[in-house]
N, C-alpha and C positions, 0 to 999 in steps of 0.2 A: 465502409470499414474505417474505424477510427485510426488516428495517426498512432505511430508506435509510443507507448508509454509503458511504465513498469508497475507491477501489481505485487503486493505483499500478501502471501498466502499462509496456509495452516502452519507451516513450521514456526512461525513467529509466535504463535499464541503460547502465552505464558513465559515466553523468553524476554521479549522486549529489551534486548541488549542496548540499543541506542547508537550503536556505530553507524548505522544508516542515516540517522537524524543528524549526527554530527558532521558527516561529509556531504550532505546535500547543500548545493550552492544556492538553491531557490527557497529553501523551507518548505519543499512540497511534502515532506514526511512529517506527519503529526499523530498524536495520540492524546489520550486523557489518562488520568489516574485510574479511572473506572474501566477503561478499554483493556482488553487482553492482548492487544497487538498494536503495532504501528500501521499507518495507512499512507498511500501516495495519492495526492490530488493530481490527476492527470492534466489539469489545466495548468499547473505549475511545474510539472515535471518536463525537463528539457533534454530527456534521454541521454545523460551523460554517463550513465551505467555505474557511477561511483558507489551507489548504495549497494548495487547487486555484488560488487566486488569485495566489499567489506563485511557482508552479512555472515555471521558465524554459524547460521543454521540453514543456509541456502533456501531462504524463504522468499527471495525477490526474483522475479521473472519478468522478461518483457511480455507484453501483451500476446505476441505471437508465439511465444515459447512456453506459456503458462500450461502446466499439465492439465489434462481434461479433468481429472478428478478434484481440481481446484479452481475450475472455470467460474464458480459462483463468487470467487473472491474479487473479480472485477466489479461486480455489482456491490460487494460488501464495502470496497474501499470508496466507491462512488457514493454510496449511501452515507458513510462517515461525514462526508462534506455536504451533504444534502443535495447532491446532484443526480437524483433520480426523479421519476414521475411523481412519487410520493413527496419527495422534498423534506424526508423526516429529519435530516441533519444527524449530528452525532449523537447516537443513542448509547447509553451505558451499556457496556458489555459487547458492543457490536464488533 
């Protein structure tokens, strides 16, 4: 089981408020202009919870509290950073 980290899920899509990015002390939260949401790099996340507390749409969850219907967002966040078996990296619109 992975160490605890945070995942940005579906409620972020189309919102991209940026409050999470602004408070992240390790720059673990990233996006691109083409992407529809922000993403968290699990390798950089220090589990400080700052992003979760400021998210205006409640899109950020600890890995262990991620609702089942959004379980796929763990993989979506990893894929953005090219950290899956495919290593595809940040694809537009991911």
